[in-house]
N, C-alpha and C positions, 0 to 999 in steps of 0.2 A: 525578619526571618523569611526564608523562602521555602516553598514546598517543592522538593526536587525528586523526580522520578527519572532515572536514567534508562533509556531504551537499550535493551539487550542487543547482542550481536546477531542473534538468530533472525534471519530475514523473514521468517514466517510471521514475525510481528507486523510486517508491512501489510499483511492481509487482515489484521484484526479489526474489530469494531470498537475497541476501547480508546478513549482519548488519553493523551498524555500531556503533562505540562512542563516537560523539559526535554530538550534534544541536544546532542552534541554535533557541532558543525563538522562536515567532512574536511579534514586537513587543518581547519582553523583552530581547533582545540577549545573554542568558546561554547558556552551553553546558552540556549535561548530558554527563558523561564517566564512563567506567570508568577508575579510576586503576590504578596498577601492582599494587595488591593485589586488584583486582576490585570495589572499593567503588563505589557510585553517588554521584557528587558533581556539584554545579553550580558554575560559576565564571564570572567575567568573561572576555571574549575574550582579555585579556592574561595570564590565568592567576592573577589575584588574586581576593580575596573568595570563597574556597572554602567551600562549605557541603556537609557530608556528609549524604546522605539515607539511604543504607543502608551500614552499616559492617561487615557480616558476610561480605564477599567473601573468597575465598581458602579453602584447605583443600578441604572437600567442597562448599562453596557456590560456585556460579558465577552471575553475572549477565550478561546480554547483551541487546542490542537495546533500549536506552533511547530512548523516543520521547516528545516533548512533545505534549500535547493542543493543539488549534488555538489556544486562548486563552492558552496558557502557564501555566495554573494547576495542571496535573497532569502526571505523567510515568508512563508504563507501562513496565514492564521485565520480562523473563523471568527467573525464578529457578529454579535447579536445585540440589537438596540431596540428594545420595546417592540418586538415583533418583526423588525426588519433584519434580514439576514444577509451577510455578504462574506466574500473571501477577500482578504486584504493581502496584497503582495508588497513587501517592503524591501527596498534596496538598502542593504546594511551599511554601505559606505556613505551614501548620500542622504539616506533617510526618506527618499522619495517613496510615495505610497500610491498604489492604484487599488481601486475598489470595484469589485464585481458583485452586483446584487444577485442573490439566489432565492429560489422559491422558499426553501426551508434551510435550516442550519446544515452545513456540511460537517459531518462528524469524523471524517477520515479523508486525508489527502495523500497522494502518492505522486511525486515528481517523476517525469520521464528522465532517463539517464542523462540526456543532454541538457536538461533544464529548460527546454522550450515549451513544455506542456505540463499541465497539472490535472491529474485524474482525481475526481471527488466523489465520495459516496454520501448519500443522504437518505434518511427515512421519510418517504413521502406519504406513507399510509400504513395501516396495520399489515404487517407481514410483507411489506414492499420496500425494497431498496432500489435507488436509481443511481446509475453511474454516469457522471457528466464529465466533459472534457473542456478545459480552459486553456486557450493558447496565450502564453505569456506575452504581454505587450500589445495584444489585440483588444479592440473595444467591443467585440462581439460578446453576446451572452454565451454562457457555456452551452455546448451541444450535448444532447442526450445520446448516449451510446447504447445503453441497455438497462433493463430493469428486472427484478426478481429477487428471491431470497432462498438460500444464502447466495451471496455474490462475492466471489473472490477473483482477483485478477493479478496479472504481472506484466510489466512492460517488456518488450523486446529490447535487446541490447542496443539496437539502432534507433530506438525511440519512435519507431514508425507504426508499430502494431502492438496489440495487447492480446493475451490469451486469458480467457475467462471461464470460470466454473459458475454457472447460474442455475439455481434450483437443482432439479434432478436430471437436467439435460446433459448431453456429452459436452466435453470441453469445446470451445469455439474460439476462432480468431476474430477479433474486432479490428476494424480498419484494415482488412487483409490486402496485401500486395501480391497479386497473382492468385493462384489456386492454393487455398489453405490445406494443410495435411488433415487426414482423418485420424481421430484418436481412438476409435473403437469404444468399447464399454468402459465407462468411468467407474472408479472404485467408489466405495461408500464414503463420500466427502473428499473429493479429489481436488484440493487446492493446488494449483500449478505454480511452478517456478521457472521462469525463462532465463536460461543461461547462454553463454557464448556457444556451448556445445549442443544446445537444443533445449526442448521443454521437458523438465522433470515433472512427473505426475504419477498418481496412483491409478493403475488400471486393473482390470480383471482378466485373467486368463486361466483356463482350466479350473474354474471355480475358486481361484485364489487371487487375492489382491497382491499386486507386486509393484515395486518401484520401477518406472519405465522412463526412457528418454526418447522423445519423438523429435525428429529433425524436420526442417522445412520441406524436404522432399518426400516426407511421409514415412521414412524409415523409423523403425522402433527397436530399441535395445531393451532387453529385460534384465532385471536384477543388477541394476547399475551400481558399480562401485562395491560389489560384494564378492568376497572370496567364496562364500558358500551361498548359493542361490536360495536355499530354503530359509535363510535368515531374513530375507526380504519379503517372504510370503506371509500374508496376514489373512485370517479367515474372513470370508465375505460378510459375516455377520458383525464384524468389528468396524468401528469408525477409524479411518486412516487419514493421516495428513503427513506432511513432511516439513523439515526445517533445513535451511541451507546455511552453511558456515559463511562468514563474511568473505572468505577467499573465493567462494563460489564453486568449490570443487568437491565438497562433501555433502551428502544428503543422508538423512536418517529417517526411516519410517517411524511414525508414532501411531499408537493404537489405543483404543478404549472401548468400553461396552457401548453398543449401539442404542441401548435403551435409555 
């Protein structure tokens, strides 16, 4: 038997701090699964054609958070072995595996769109999250990009920059190329989404939270994708975030009590 949890199509899941134990490959149609022994395997959606990639799960070894690369050629997974933590990168076709030792367990990984880099979140202390960057194929240790909590981020479509929401600070561009745009006052929990058309985020204007799109040149559009602007306005006392459909062209504000 296998424990299977399918990741939903809403891209806001990319920002979450929860681990998953199944993911569907982009275009390939196969699942990557942690089986009942904790091994990393791939399989067809009907549970057949099982291929074991890591067979050392169980006992003191734990695997979690297996994630496909965007092109489905590789899988990243966190490995914990009696206090030693690492991120494993597995070539699905050849079975080749590279291991990068980390200070603590990475609980969330997010591939760059071109598959050349892997961003990793880890909890390094009470109330502290660290964002590290791993270059695929490089022997270097991960580089520290930022720290704080909460910490939400999104890759640029070109895979060269990230936009991040860290703590109560305004949104910021990590690894900026040129002069980054100014985002103004962030909304109450403004997790961003970087799309081809710009950065979608929740901002505050006229004491109301609104869905905004900020472009690289600093231009900002309000009430994105709404026929009636008031539908996108959320009271400043409410918690606001957004989700993006897989096609990348639809956003919906979410809200909930701030207490």
